[in-house]
PDB file of N, CA, C and O in Angstrom:
ATOM      1  N   MET A   1     186.017 172.777  50.552  1.00  0.00           N
ATOM      2  CA  MET A   1     184.782 172.696  51.175  1.00  0.00           C
ATOM      3  C   MET A   1     184.320 171.301  51.263  1.00  0.00           C
ATOM      4  O   MET A   1     184.612 170.832  50.163  1.00  0.00           O
ATOM      5  N   VAL A   2     183.753 170.371  51.973  1.00  0.00           N
ATOM      6  CA  VAL A   2     183.063 169.262  52.318  1.00  0.00           C
ATOM      7  C   VAL A   2     181.963 169.342  52.711  1.00  0.00           C
ATOM      8  O   VAL A   2     181.616 169.844  53.781  1.00  0.00           O
ATOM      9  N   LYS A   3     181.099 168.729  51.676  1.00  0.00           N
ATOM     10  CA  LYS A   3     179.532 168.766  51.991  1.00  0.00           C
ATOM     11  C   LYS A   3     178.686 166.883  52.274  1.00  0.00           C
ATOM     12  O   LYS A   3     178.740 165.759  51.775  1.00  0.00           O
ATOM     13  N   HIS A   4     178.104 167.498  53.205  1.00  0.00           N
ATOM     14  CA  HIS A   4     177.823 165.801  53.698  1.00  0.00           C
ATOM     15  C   HIS A   4     176.361 165.324  54.025  1.00  0.00           C
ATOM     16  O   HIS A   4     175.870 165.814  55.042  1.00  0.00           O
ATOM     17  N   ILE A   5     175.973 164.873  53.661  1.00  0.00           N
ATOM     18  CA  ILE A   5     174.465 164.291  53.308  1.00  0.00           C
ATOM     19  C   ILE A   5     174.282 163.565  53.474  1.00  0.00           C
ATOM     20  O   ILE A   5     174.997 162.682  53.000  1.00  0.00           O
ATOM     21  N   VAL A   6     172.760 163.084  54.594  1.00  0.00           N
ATOM     22  CA  VAL A   6     172.254 161.737  55.353  1.00  0.00           C
ATOM     23  C   VAL A   6     171.043 162.055  55.277  1.00  0.00           C
ATOM     24  O   VAL A   6     170.746 163.175  55.692  1.00  0.00           O
ATOM     25  N   MET A   7     169.743 160.991  54.611  1.00  0.00           N
ATOM     26  CA  MET A   7     168.580 161.068  54.357  1.00  0.00           C
ATOM     27  C   MET A   7     168.587 159.467  55.540  1.00  0.00           C
ATOM     28  O   MET A   7     169.368 158.533  55.722  1.00  0.00           O
ATOM     29  N   TRP A   8     167.164 159.916  56.141  1.00  0.00           N
ATOM     30  CA  TRP A   8     167.199 158.184  57.181  1.00  0.00           C
ATOM     31  C   TRP A   8     165.772 157.852  56.750  1.00  0.00           C
ATOM     32  O   TRP A   8     165.455 158.981  56.376  1.00  0.00           O
ATOM     33  N   LYS A   9     164.951 157.288  56.589  1.00  0.00           N
ATOM     34  CA  LYS A   9     163.514 156.397  56.728  1.00  0.00           C
ATOM     35  C   LYS A   9     163.606 155.587  57.893  1.00  0.00           C
ATOM     36  O   LYS A   9     164.293 154.585  58.094  1.00  0.00           O
ATOM     37  N   ILE A  10     162.273 156.581  59.109  1.00  0.00           N
ATOM     38  CA  ILE A  10     162.295 156.152  60.496  1.00  0.00           C
ATOM     39  C   ILE A  10     161.305 154.766  60.522  1.00  0.00           C
ATOM     40  O   ILE A  10     160.306 154.338  59.944  1.00  0.00           O
ATOM     41  N   LYS A  11     161.942 154.495  61.232  1.00  0.00           N
ATOM     42  CA  LYS A  11     160.523 153.110  62.065  1.00  0.00           C
ATOM     43  C   LYS A  11     158.976 154.016  62.558  1.00  0.00           C
ATOM     44  O   LYS A  11     158.700 155.160  62.918  1.00  0.00           O
ATOM     45  N   ASP A  12     158.432 153.063  62.380  1.00  0.00           N
ATOM     46  CA  ASP A  12     157.222 153.821  62.555  1.00  0.00           C
ATOM     47  C   ASP A  12     156.961 154.030  63.845  1.00  0.00           C
ATOM     48  O   ASP A  12     156.316 155.004  64.231  1.00  0.00           O
ATOM     49  N   PHE A  13     157.488 153.044  64.694  1.00  0.00           N
ATOM     50  CA  PHE A  13     157.908 153.759  66.391  1.00  0.00           C
ATOM     51  C   PHE A  13     159.265 151.784  66.917  1.00  0.00           C
ATOM     52  O   PHE A  13     159.387 150.563  66.826  1.00  0.00           O
ATOM     53  N   ALA A  14     159.869 153.183  67.452  1.00  0.00           N
ATOM     54  CA  ALA A  14     161.163 152.368  67.944  1.00  0.00           C
ATOM     55  C   ALA A  14     161.432 153.073  69.319  1.00  0.00           C
ATOM     56  O   ALA A  14     160.947 154.185  69.528  1.00  0.00           O
ATOM     57  N   GLU A  15     162.226 152.416  70.289  1.00  0.00           N
ATOM     58  CA  GLU A  15     163.080 153.077  71.328  1.00  0.00           C
ATOM     59  C   GLU A  15     161.859 154.034  71.902  1.00  0.00           C
ATOM     60  O   GLU A  15     161.986 155.244  72.087  1.00  0.00           O
ATOM     61  N   GLY A  16     160.481 153.169  72.184  1.00  0.00           N
ATOM     62  CA  GLY A  16     159.603 153.893  72.888  1.00  0.00           C
ATOM     63  C   GLY A  16     158.764 155.264  72.270  1.00  0.00           C
ATOM     64  O   GLY A  16     157.950 155.784  73.032  1.00  0.00           O
ATOM     65  N   LYS A  17     158.918 155.755  71.136  1.00  0.00           N
ATOM     66  CA  LYS A  17     158.598 156.718  70.614  1.00  0.00           C
ATOM     67  C   LYS A  17     158.411 156.329  69.127  1.00  0.00           C
ATOM     68  O   LYS A  17     159.080 155.612  68.383  1.00  0.00           O
ATOM     69  N   THR A  18     157.253 157.059  68.942  1.00  0.00           N
ATOM     70  CA  THR A  18     156.924 157.078  67.527  1.00  0.00           C
ATOM     71  C   THR A  18     157.511 157.902  66.467  1.00  0.00           C
ATOM     72  O   THR A  18     158.204 158.887  66.724  1.00  0.00           O
ATOM     73  N   LYS A  19     157.221 157.480  65.190  1.00  0.00           N
ATOM     74  CA  LYS A  19     158.561 158.141  64.282  1.00  0.00           C
ATOM     75  C   LYS A  19     158.209 159.640  64.538  1.00  0.00           C
ATOM     76  O   LYS A  19     159.338 159.647  65.030  1.00  0.00           O
ATOM     77  N   GLU A  20     158.016 160.179  64.601  1.00  0.00           N
ATOM     78  CA  GLU A  20     157.210 161.776  64.744  1.00  0.00           C
ATOM     79  C   GLU A  20     158.097 162.422  66.060  1.00  0.00           C
ATOM     80  O   GLU A  20     158.687 163.492  65.911  1.00  0.00           O
ATOM     81  N   GLU A  21     158.133 161.838  67.088  1.00  0.00           N
ATOM     82  CA  GLU A  21     158.915 161.922  68.327  1.00  0.00           C
ATOM     83  C   GLU A  21     160.228 161.420  67.629  1.00  0.00           C
ATOM     84  O   GLU A  21     161.054 162.333  67.614  1.00  0.00           O
ATOM     85  N   ASN A  22     160.519 160.698  67.264  1.00  0.00           N
ATOM     86  CA  ASN A  22     161.916 160.084  67.495  1.00  0.00           C
ATOM     87  C   ASN A  22     162.778 161.471  66.262  1.00  0.00           C
ATOM     88  O   ASN A  22     163.714 162.248  66.451  1.00  0.00           O
ATOM     89  N   ILE A  23     161.732 161.171  64.863  1.00  0.00           N
ATOM     90  CA  ILE A  23     162.148 162.446  64.204  1.00  0.00           C
ATOM     91  C   ILE A  23     162.603 163.691  64.708  1.00  0.00           C
ATOM     92  O   ILE A  23     163.671 164.227  64.413  1.00  0.00           O
ATOM     93  N   LYS A  24     161.689 164.148  65.530  1.00  0.00           N
ATOM     94  CA  LYS A  24     161.829 165.891  66.500  1.00  0.00           C
ATOM     95  C   LYS A  24     163.384 165.571  67.095  1.00  0.00           C
ATOM     96  O   LYS A  24     164.361 166.306  66.954  1.00  0.00           O
ATOM     97  N   TYR A  25     163.345 164.458  67.695  1.00  0.00           N
ATOM     98  CA  TYR A  25     164.674 163.872  68.949  1.00  0.00           C
ATOM     99  C   TYR A  25     165.936 164.154  68.224  1.00  0.00           C
ATOM    100  O   TYR A  25     166.879 164.834  68.630  1.00  0.00           O
ATOM    101  N   ILE A  26     165.767 163.276  66.624  1.00  0.00           N
ATOM    102  CA  ILE A  26     167.158 163.267  65.852  1.00  0.00           C
ATOM    103  C   ILE A  26     167.521 164.648  65.239  1.00  0.00           C
ATOM    104  O   ILE A  26     168.642 164.963  64.841  1.00  0.00           O
ATOM    105  N   LYS A  27     166.433 165.407  65.222  1.00  0.00           N
ATOM    106  CA  LYS A  27     166.659 166.686  64.816  1.00  0.00           C
ATOM    107  C   LYS A  27     167.168 168.170  65.571  1.00  0.00           C
ATOM    108  O   LYS A  27     167.607 169.211  65.082  1.00  0.00           O
ATOM    109  N   GLU A  28     166.976 167.880  66.564  1.00  0.00           N
ATOM    110  CA  GLU A  28     167.126 168.577  68.122  1.00  0.00           C
ATOM    111  C   GLU A  28     168.916 167.615  68.592  1.00  0.00           C
ATOM    112  O   GLU A  28     169.942 168.206  68.930  1.00  0.00           O
ATOM    113  N   SER A  29     168.817 166.662  68.505  1.00  0.00           N
ATOM    114  CA  SER A  29     170.027 166.125  69.107  1.00  0.00           C
ATOM    115  C   SER A  29     171.382 166.560  67.769  1.00  0.00           C
ATOM    116  O   SER A  29     172.565 166.764  68.045  1.00  0.00           O
ATOM    117  N   LEU A  30     170.912 166.600  66.675  1.00  0.00           N
ATOM    118  CA  LEU A  30     172.173 166.406  65.580  1.00  0.00           C
ATOM    119  C   LEU A  30     171.860 167.986  66.069  1.00  0.00           C
ATOM    120  O   LEU A  30     172.396 168.185  67.160  1.00  0.00           O
ATOM    121  N   GLU A  31     171.205 169.058  65.607  1.00  0.00           N
ATOM    122  CA  GLU A  31     171.253 170.602  65.368  1.00  0.00           C
ATOM    123  C   GLU A  31     172.111 171.251  67.189  1.00  0.00           C
ATOM    124  O   GLU A  31     172.478 172.354  67.593  1.00  0.00           O
ATOM    125  N   ASN A  32     172.097 169.981  67.731  1.00  0.00           N
ATOM    126  CA  ASN A  32     172.774 170.556  69.009  1.00  0.00           C
ATOM    127  C   ASN A  32     174.142 170.305  68.940  1.00  0.00           C
ATOM    128  O   ASN A  32     174.685 170.582  70.009  1.00  0.00           O
ATOM    129  N   LEU A  33     174.984 169.842  68.002  1.00  0.00           N
ATOM    130  CA  LEU A  33     176.302 169.114  68.135  1.00  0.00           C
ATOM    131  C   LEU A  33     176.786 170.471  67.351  1.00  0.00           C
ATOM    132  O   LEU A  33     177.963 170.253  67.061  1.00  0.00           O
ATOM    133  N   VAL A  34     176.397 171.842  66.850  1.00  0.00           N
ATOM    134  CA  VAL A  34     176.333 172.928  66.534  1.00  0.00           C
ATOM    135  C   VAL A  34     177.210 173.753  67.681  1.00  0.00           C
ATOM    136  O   VAL A  34     178.027 174.648  67.462  1.00  0.00           O
ATOM    137  N   ASN A  35     176.870 173.284  68.776  1.00  0.00           N
ATOM    138  CA  ASN A  35     177.454 173.912  69.996  1.00  0.00           C
ATOM    139  C   ASN A  35     178.867 172.900  70.514  1.00  0.00           C
ATOM    140  O   ASN A  35     179.841 173.308  71.146  1.00  0.00           O
ATOM    141  N   LEU A  36     178.679 171.849  70.150  1.00  0.00           N
ATOM    142  CA  LEU A  36     179.907 170.624  70.772  1.00  0.00           C
ATOM    143  C   LEU A  36     180.654 170.661  70.093  1.00  0.00           C
ATOM    144  O   LEU A  36     181.696 170.811  70.729  1.00  0.00           O
ATOM    145  N   ILE A  37     180.970 170.591  68.424  1.00  0.00           N
ATOM    146  CA  ILE A  37     181.626 170.344  67.686  1.00  0.00           C
ATOM    147  C   ILE A  37     182.202 171.476  66.765  1.00  0.00           C
ATOM    148  O   ILE A  37     181.390 171.952  65.971  1.00  0.00           O
ATOM    149  N   PRO A  38     183.359 171.933  66.747  1.00  0.00           N
ATOM    150  CA  PRO A  38     183.410 173.697  66.306  1.00  0.00           C
ATOM    151  C   PRO A  38     183.395 173.359  64.862  1.00  0.00           C
ATOM    152  O   PRO A  38     182.753 174.116  64.135  1.00  0.00           O
ATOM    153  N   GLU A  39     184.116 172.143  64.228  1.00  0.00           N
ATOM    154  CA  GLU A  39     184.551 171.676  62.937  1.00  0.00           C
ATOM    155  C   GLU A  39     183.319 172.070  62.119  1.00  0.00           C
ATOM    156  O   GLU A  39     183.349 172.351  60.921  1.00  0.00           O
ATOM    157  N   ILE A  40     182.528 172.062  62.687  1.00  0.00           N
ATOM    158  CA  ILE A  40     181.328 171.771  62.049  1.00  0.00           C
ATOM    159  C   ILE A  40     180.544 173.604  61.344  1.00  0.00           C
ATOM    160  O   ILE A  40     180.071 174.268  62.266  1.00  0.00           O
ATOM    161  N   LYS A  41     180.470 174.090  60.330  1.00  0.00           N
ATOM    162  CA  LYS A  41     180.547 175.440  59.397  1.00  0.00           C
ATOM    163  C   LYS A  41     179.139 175.437  59.551  1.00  0.00           C
ATOM    164  O   LYS A  41     178.627 176.375  60.163  1.00  0.00           O
ATOM    165  N   LEU A  42     178.290 174.343  58.999  1.00  0.00           N
ATOM    166  CA  LEU A  42     176.810 174.798  58.752  1.00  0.00           C
ATOM    167  C   LEU A  42     175.837 173.109  59.187  1.00  0.00           C
ATOM    168  O   LEU A  42     176.388 172.085  58.781  1.00  0.00           O
ATOM    169  N   LEU A  43     174.960 172.999  59.693  1.00  0.00           N
ATOM    170  CA  LEU A  43     174.478 171.580  59.916  1.00  0.00           C
ATOM    171  C   LEU A  43     173.181 172.250  59.811  1.00  0.00           C
ATOM    172  O   LEU A  43     172.951 173.373  60.261  1.00  0.00           O
ATOM    173  N   GLU A  44     172.393 171.545  59.229  1.00  0.00           N
ATOM    174  CA  GLU A  44     170.449 171.745  59.264  1.00  0.00           C
ATOM    175  C   GLU A  44     170.381 170.367  59.363  1.00  0.00           C
ATOM    176  O   GLU A  44     171.289 169.537  59.408  1.00  0.00           O
ATOM    177  N   VAL A  45     168.803 170.199  59.400  1.00  0.00           N
ATOM    178  CA  VAL A  45     168.154 169.452  59.559  1.00  0.00           C
ATOM    179  C   VAL A  45     166.570 169.060  59.119  1.00  0.00           C
ATOM    180  O   VAL A  45     165.735 169.536  59.888  1.00  0.00           O
ATOM    181  N   GLY A  46     166.115 168.389  58.175  1.00  0.00           N
ATOM    182  CA  GLY A  46     164.881 168.809  57.622  1.00  0.00           C
ATOM    183  C   GLY A  46     164.141 167.579  58.029  1.00  0.00           C
ATOM    184  O   GLY A  46     164.554 166.495  58.439  1.00  0.00           O
ATOM    185  N   VAL A  47     162.524 168.191  57.730  1.00  0.00           N
ATOM    186  CA  VAL A  47     161.786 166.779  57.579  1.00  0.00           C
ATOM    187  C   VAL A  47     161.199 166.778  56.587  1.00  0.00           C
ATOM    188  O   VAL A  47     160.419 167.702  56.355  1.00  0.00           O
ATOM    189  N   SER A  48     161.440 165.421  55.404  1.00  0.00           N
ATOM    190  CA  SER A  48     160.882 165.302  53.984  1.00  0.00           C
ATOM    191  C   SER A  48     159.364 165.728  53.598  1.00  0.00           C
ATOM    192  O   SER A  48     158.518 164.889  53.907  1.00  0.00           O
ATOM    193  N   LEU A  49     159.020 166.601  53.131  1.00  0.00           N
ATOM    194  CA  LEU A  49     157.972 166.986  52.327  1.00  0.00           C
ATOM    195  C   LEU A  49     157.191 165.757  51.189  1.00  0.00           C
ATOM    196  O   LEU A  49     156.246 165.820  50.404  1.00  0.00           O
ATOM    197  N   GLU A  50     158.127 164.706  51.590  1.00  0.00           N
ATOM    198  CA  GLU A  50     157.600 163.494  50.117  1.00  0.00           C
ATOM    199  C   GLU A  50     157.939 162.268  51.151  1.00  0.00           C
ATOM    200  O   GLU A  50     158.458 162.151  52.261  1.00  0.00           O
ATOM    201  N   PRO A  51     157.461 161.579  50.342  1.00  0.00           N
ATOM    202  CA  PRO A  51     157.078 160.246  50.775  1.00  0.00           C
ATOM    203  C   PRO A  51     158.638 159.162  50.553  1.00  0.00           C
ATOM    204  O   PRO A  51     159.538 159.344  49.732  1.00  0.00           O
ATOM    205  N   GLY A  52     158.551 158.319  51.342  1.00  0.00           N
ATOM    206  CA  GLY A  52     160.367 157.940  50.752  1.00  0.00           C
ATOM    207  C   GLY A  52     161.249 158.309  52.389  1.00  0.00           C
ATOM    208  O   GLY A  52     161.059 157.826  53.505  1.00  0.00           O
ATOM    209  N   PHE A  53     162.100 159.211  51.976  1.00  0.00           N
ATOM    210  CA  PHE A  53     163.254 159.231  53.563  1.00  0.00           C
ATOM    211  C   PHE A  53     162.438 160.417  54.230  1.00  0.00           C
ATOM    212  O   PHE A  53     161.920 161.424  53.749  1.00  0.00           O
ATOM    213  N   ASP A  54     162.505 160.001  55.301  1.00  0.00           N
ATOM    214  CA  ASP A  54     161.825 160.956  56.831  1.00  0.00           C
ATOM    215  C   ASP A  54     162.793 162.571  56.829  1.00  0.00           C
ATOM    216  O   ASP A  54     162.493 163.740  56.588  1.00  0.00           O
ATOM    217  N   ALA A  55     163.765 162.020  57.140  1.00  0.00           N
ATOM    218  CA  ALA A  55     164.627 163.256  57.492  1.00  0.00           C
ATOM    219  C   ALA A  55     165.995 163.561  56.648  1.00  0.00           C
ATOM    220  O   ALA A  55     166.627 162.598  56.213  1.00  0.00           O
ATOM    221  N   VAL A  56     166.346 164.582  56.470  1.00  0.00           N
ATOM    222  CA  VAL A  56     167.478 164.431  55.984  1.00  0.00           C
ATOM    223  C   VAL A  56     168.309 166.027  56.842  1.00  0.00           C
ATOM    224  O   VAL A  56     167.886 167.095  57.284  1.00  0.00           O
ATOM    225  N   LEU A  57     169.880 165.247  56.688  1.00  0.00           N
ATOM    226  CA  LEU A  57     170.442 166.260  57.473  1.00  0.00           C
ATOM    227  C   LEU A  57     171.386 166.743  56.091  1.00  0.00           C
ATOM    228  O   LEU A  57     171.457 166.048  55.077  1.00  0.00           O
ATOM    229  N   TYR A  58     172.080 168.046  56.256  1.00  0.00           N
ATOM    230  CA  TYR A  58     172.850 168.839  55.261  1.00  0.00           C
ATOM    231  C   TYR A  58     174.131 169.753  56.461  1.00  0.00           C
ATOM    232  O   TYR A  58     173.856 170.559  57.350  1.00  0.00           O
ATOM    233  N   SER A  59     175.770 169.138  55.957  1.00  0.00           N
ATOM    234  CA  SER A  59     176.060 169.633  57.079  1.00  0.00           C
ATOM    235  C   SER A  59     177.371 170.270  55.644  1.00  0.00           C
ATOM    236  O   SER A  59     177.056 170.214  54.455  1.00  0.00           O
ATOM    237  N   GLU A  60     178.189 170.593  55.923  1.00  0.00           N
ATOM    238  CA  GLU A  60     179.420 171.179  55.990  1.00  0.00           C
ATOM    239  C   GLU A  60     180.948 171.857  56.562  1.00  0.00           C
ATOM    240  O   GLU A  60     181.287 172.807  57.267  1.00  0.00           O
ATOM    241  N   PHE A  61     181.450 171.031  55.990  1.00  0.00           N
ATOM    242  CA  PHE A  61     182.823 171.122  56.572  1.00  0.00           C
ATOM    243  C   PHE A  61     184.171 171.994  55.982  1.00  0.00           C
ATOM    244  O   PHE A  61     184.023 172.477  54.859  1.00  0.00           O
ATOM    245  N   ASN A  62     185.120 172.163  56.483  1.00  0.00           N
ATOM    246  CA  ASN A  62     185.928 172.830  56.046  1.00  0.00           C
ATOM    247  C   ASN A  62     187.139 171.700  55.283  1.00  0.00           C
ATOM    248  O   ASN A  62     187.815 172.036  54.311  1.00  0.00           O
ATOM    249  N   SER A  63     187.206 170.657  55.794  1.00  0.00           N
ATOM    250  CA  SER A  63     187.959 170.037  54.852  1.00  0.00           C
ATOM    251  C   SER A  63     187.299 168.265  55.517  1.00  0.00           C
ATOM    252  O   SER A  63     186.360 168.020  56.275  1.00  0.00           O
ATOM    253  N   LEU A  64     188.085 167.525  54.963  1.00  0.00           N
ATOM    254  CA  LEU A  64     187.948 166.273  55.713  1.00  0.00           C
ATOM    255  C   LEU A  64     188.435 165.487  56.206  1.00  0.00           C
ATOM    256  O   LEU A  64     188.264 164.318  55.859  1.00  0.00           O
ATOM    257  N   PRO A  65     189.272 165.859  57.264  1.00  0.00           N
ATOM    258  CA  PRO A  65     189.784 165.449  58.247  1.00  0.00           C
ATOM    259  C   PRO A  65     188.477 166.517  59.186  1.00  0.00           C
ATOM    260  O   PRO A  65     187.820 165.877  60.007  1.00  0.00           O
ATOM    261  N   ASP A  66     188.217 167.705  59.085  1.00  0.00           N
ATOM    262  CA  ASP A  66     187.306 168.685  60.290  1.00  0.00           C
ATOM    263  C   ASP A  66     186.109 167.376  60.119  1.00  0.00           C
ATOM    264  O   ASP A  66     185.745 166.742  61.109  1.00  0.00           O
ATOM    265  N   LEU A  67     185.522 167.059  58.593  1.00  0.00           N
ATOM    266  CA  LEU A  67     183.982 165.927  58.505  1.00  0.00           C
ATOM    267  C   LEU A  67     184.530 164.238  59.554  1.00  0.00           C
ATOM    268  O   LEU A  67     183.660 163.485  59.993  1.00  0.00           O
ATOM    269  N   GLN A  68     185.853 163.996  59.736  1.00  0.00           N
ATOM    270  CA  GLN A  68     186.189 162.686  60.167  1.00  0.00           C
ATOM    271  C   GLN A  68     186.247 163.218  61.893  1.00  0.00           C
ATOM    272  O   GLN A  68     185.708 162.533  62.763  1.00  0.00           O
ATOM    273  N   ILE A  69     186.723 164.072  62.106  1.00  0.00           N
ATOM    274  CA  ILE A  69     186.542 164.533  63.487  1.00  0.00           C
ATOM    275  C   ILE A  69     185.383 164.764  63.951  1.00  0.00           C
ATOM    276  O   ILE A  69     185.243 164.612  65.164  1.00  0.00           O
ATOM    277  N   TYR A  70     184.347 165.145  63.231  1.00  0.00           N
ATOM    278  CA  TYR A  70     182.412 165.325  63.079  1.00  0.00           C
ATOM    279  C   TYR A  70     182.073 163.749  63.172  1.00  0.00           C
ATOM    280  O   TYR A  70     181.099 163.442  63.860  1.00  0.00           O
ATOM    281  N   GLN A  71     182.801 162.733  62.533  1.00  0.00           N
ATOM    282  CA  GLN A  71     182.036 162.106  62.745  1.00  0.00           C
ATOM    283  C   GLN A  71     182.531 160.889  63.652  1.00  0.00           C
ATOM    284  O   GLN A  71     181.892 159.838  63.589  1.00  0.00           O
ATOM    285  N   ASN A  72     184.195 161.032  64.915  1.00  0.00           N
ATOM    286  CA  ASN A  72     184.040 160.401  65.574  1.00  0.00           C
ATOM    287  C   ASN A  72     183.751 160.988  67.310  1.00  0.00           C
ATOM    288  O   ASN A  72     183.754 160.338  68.356  1.00  0.00           O
ATOM    289  N   HIS A  73     183.556 162.208  67.110  1.00  0.00           N
ATOM    290  CA  HIS A  73     183.370 162.527  68.231  1.00  0.00           C
ATOM    291  C   HIS A  73     182.191 161.766  68.874  1.00  0.00           C
ATOM    292  O   HIS A  73     181.252 161.218  68.297  1.00  0.00           O
ATOM    293  N   PRO A  74     182.477 161.864  70.348  1.00  0.00           N
ATOM    294  CA  PRO A  74     181.475 160.864  71.200  1.00  0.00           C
ATOM    295  C   PRO A  74     179.942 161.304  71.211  1.00  0.00           C
ATOM    296  O   PRO A  74     179.009 160.525  71.412  1.00  0.00           O
ATOM    297  N   GLU A  75     179.807 162.857  70.929  1.00  0.00           N
ATOM    298  CA  GLU A  75     178.097 163.396  71.154  1.00  0.00           C
ATOM    299  C   GLU A  75     178.019 162.684  69.909  1.00  0.00           C
ATOM    300  O   GLU A  75     177.208 161.763  70.015  1.00  0.00           O
ATOM    301  N   HIS A  76     178.689 162.766  68.453  1.00  0.00           N
ATOM    302  CA  HIS A  76     178.105 161.987  67.281  1.00  0.00           C
ATOM    303  C   HIS A  76     178.223 160.776  67.128  1.00  0.00           C
ATOM    304  O   HIS A  76     177.617 160.367  66.137  1.00  0.00           O
ATOM    305  N   LYS A  77     178.712 160.081  67.654  1.00  0.00           N
ATOM    306  CA  LYS A  77     178.399 158.741  67.772  1.00  0.00           C
ATOM    307  C   LYS A  77     177.373 158.202  68.374  1.00  0.00           C
ATOM    308  O   LYS A  77     176.743 157.250  67.914  1.00  0.00           O
ATOM    309  N   LYS A  78     176.993 159.101  70.065  1.00  0.00           N
ATOM    310  CA  LYS A  78     176.118 158.842  70.585  1.00  0.00           C
ATOM    311  C   LYS A  78     175.052 159.180  69.666  1.00  0.00           C
ATOM    312  O   LYS A  78     174.531 158.075  69.818  1.00  0.00           O
ATOM    313  N   ILE A  79     174.294 159.735  68.863  1.00  0.00           N
ATOM    314  CA  ILE A  79     173.429 160.261  68.396  1.00  0.00           C
ATOM    315  C   ILE A  79     173.506 159.182  67.109  1.00  0.00           C
ATOM    316  O   ILE A  79     172.547 158.551  66.665  1.00  0.00           O
ATOM    317  N   ALA A  80     174.546 159.144  66.746  1.00  0.00           N
ATOM    318  CA  ALA A  80     174.577 157.761  65.329  1.00  0.00           C
ATOM    319  C   ALA A  80     173.815 156.336  65.755  1.00  0.00           C
ATOM    320  O   ALA A  80     172.997 155.679  65.111  1.00  0.00           O
ATOM    321  N   GLU A  81     174.315 156.132  66.912  1.00  0.00           N
ATOM    322  CA  GLU A  81     173.917 154.677  67.434  1.00  0.00           C
ATOM    323  C   GLU A  81     172.748 154.629  67.723  1.00  0.00           C
ATOM    324  O   GLU A  81     172.083 153.639  67.419  1.00  0.00           O
ATOM    325  N   TYR A  82     172.108 155.894  68.510  1.00  0.00           N
ATOM    326  CA  TYR A  82     170.246 156.095  68.665  1.00  0.00           C
ATOM    327  C   TYR A  82     169.911 156.112  66.908  1.00  0.00           C
ATOM    328  O   TYR A  82     169.201 155.170  66.557  1.00  0.00           O
ATOM    329  N   ILE A  83     170.220 156.794  66.112  1.00  0.00           N
ATOM    330  CA  ILE A  83     169.456 156.389  64.723  1.00  0.00           C
ATOM    331  C   ILE A  83     169.673 155.582  64.265  1.00  0.00           C
ATOM    332  O   ILE A  83     169.045 155.536  63.207  1.00  0.00           O
ATOM    333  N   GLY A  84     170.656 154.234  64.506  1.00  0.00           N
ATOM    334  CA  GLY A  84     170.595 153.195  63.960  1.00  0.00           C
ATOM    335  C   GLY A  84     170.025 152.346  64.413  1.00  0.00           C
ATOM    336  O   GLY A  84     170.059 151.231  63.893  1.00  0.00           O
ATOM    337  N   LYS A  85     169.159 152.660  65.777  1.00  0.00           N
ATOM    338  CA  LYS A  85     168.299 151.831  66.086  1.00  0.00           C
ATOM    339  C   LYS A  85     167.368 152.101  65.663  1.00  0.00           C
ATOM    340  O   LYS A  85     166.812 151.012  65.517  1.00  0.00           O
ATOM    341  N   VAL A  86     166.412 153.189  65.160  1.00  0.00           N
ATOM    342  CA  VAL A  86     165.588 153.629  64.881  1.00  0.00           C
ATOM    343  C   VAL A  86     164.959 153.968  63.378  1.00  0.00           C
ATOM    344  O   VAL A  86     163.814 154.326  63.105  1.00  0.00           O
ATOM    345  N   ARG A  87     166.043 153.745  62.532  1.00  0.00           N
ATOM    346  CA  ARG A  87     165.873 153.767  61.435  1.00  0.00           C
ATOM    347  C   ARG A  87     165.406 152.514  60.411  1.00  0.00           C
ATOM    348  O   ARG A  87     165.397 151.311  60.670  1.00  0.00           O
ATOM    349  N   GLU A  88     165.125 153.010  59.497  1.00  0.00           N
ATOM    350  CA  GLU A  88     164.964 151.322  58.158  1.00  0.00           C
ATOM    351  C   GLU A  88     165.796 151.843  57.628  1.00  0.00           C
ATOM    352  O   GLU A  88     165.851 152.587  58.608  1.00  0.00           O
ATOM    353  N   GLU A  89     166.444 152.162  57.089  1.00  0.00           N
ATOM    354  CA  GLU A  89     167.094 153.080  55.852  1.00  0.00           C
ATOM    355  C   GLU A  89     167.824 153.904  55.916  1.00  0.00           C
ATOM    356  O   GLU A  89     167.475 154.819  56.662  1.00  0.00           O
ATOM    357  N   ARG A  90     169.664 154.117  54.972  1.00  0.00           N
ATOM    358  CA  ARG A  90     170.354 155.232  55.632  1.00  0.00           C
ATOM    359  C   ARG A  90     170.617 155.262  53.925  1.00  0.00           C
ATOM    360  O   ARG A  90     170.406 154.373  53.101  1.00  0.00           O
ATOM    361  N   VAL A  91     171.187 156.706  53.732  1.00  0.00           N
ATOM    362  CA  VAL A  91     171.748 157.048  52.385  1.00  0.00           C
ATOM    363  C   VAL A  91     172.306 158.211  52.702  1.00  0.00           C
ATOM    364  O   VAL A  91     171.703 159.148  53.225  1.00  0.00           O
ATOM    365  N   CYS A  92     173.766 158.191  52.326  1.00  0.00           N
ATOM    366  CA  CYS A  92     174.937 159.319  52.893  1.00  0.00           C
ATOM    367  C   CYS A  92     175.388 159.170  51.483  1.00  0.00           C
ATOM    368  O   CYS A  92     175.281 158.199  50.734  1.00  0.00           O
ATOM    369  N   GLY A  93     176.064 160.679  51.225  1.00  0.00           N
ATOM    370  CA  GLY A  93     176.659 161.099  50.558  1.00  0.00           C
ATOM    371  C   GLY A  93     177.804 162.192  50.521  1.00  0.00           C
ATOM    372  O   GLY A  93     177.321 163.313  50.677  1.00  0.00           O
ATOM    373  N   ASP A  94     179.258 162.198  50.351  1.00  0.00           N
ATOM    374  CA  ASP A  94     179.733 163.048  50.827  1.00  0.00           C
ATOM    375  C   ASP A  94     180.138 163.538  49.383  1.00  0.00           C
ATOM    376  O   ASP A  94     180.120 162.810  48.390  1.00  0.00           O
ATOM    377  N   TYR A  95     180.594 165.190  49.398  1.00  0.00           N
ATOM    378  CA  TYR A  95     181.323 165.356  47.862  1.00  0.00           C
ATOM    379  C   TYR A  95     182.349 166.526  48.637  1.00  0.00           C
ATOM    380  O   TYR A  95     182.356 166.726  49.852  1.00  0.00           O
ATOM    381  N   ILE A  96     183.248 167.277  47.574  1.00  0.00           N
ATOM    382  CA  ILE A  96     184.019 168.158  47.885  1.00  0.00           C
ATOM    383  C   ILE A  96     183.722 169.390  46.694  1.00  0.00           C
ATOM    384  O   ILE A  96     183.493 169.139  45.510  1.00  0.00           O
ATOM    385  N   ILE A  97     183.774 170.577  47.210  1.00  0.00           N
ATOM    386  CA  ILE A  97     183.396 171.164  46.155  1.00  0.00           C
ATOM    387  C   ILE A  97     184.786 172.302  46.052  1.00  0.00           C
ATOM    388  O   ILE A  97     184.851 173.115  45.130  1.00  0.00           O
TER     389      ILE A  97
END
């Protein structure tokens, strides 16, 4: 199993939305990918309770090829492009258990 974790610090205002609006949009868009990409075994997006990063993605895949399918899926690329416009920082980690 492959676990994929991403954390973002979101700009205070970007793409015509406040930080809170962008976090909500990101959360809803990423969570909707579960309905579009069958390789996703688990996906959750949380809003951080601590200062620093604002949103965290946790997801699970059966294999590295499944993670790559997710990462290259057009719907994932669409939200990833949007996140790139509204984030200040990004940290990502993948690991196999």
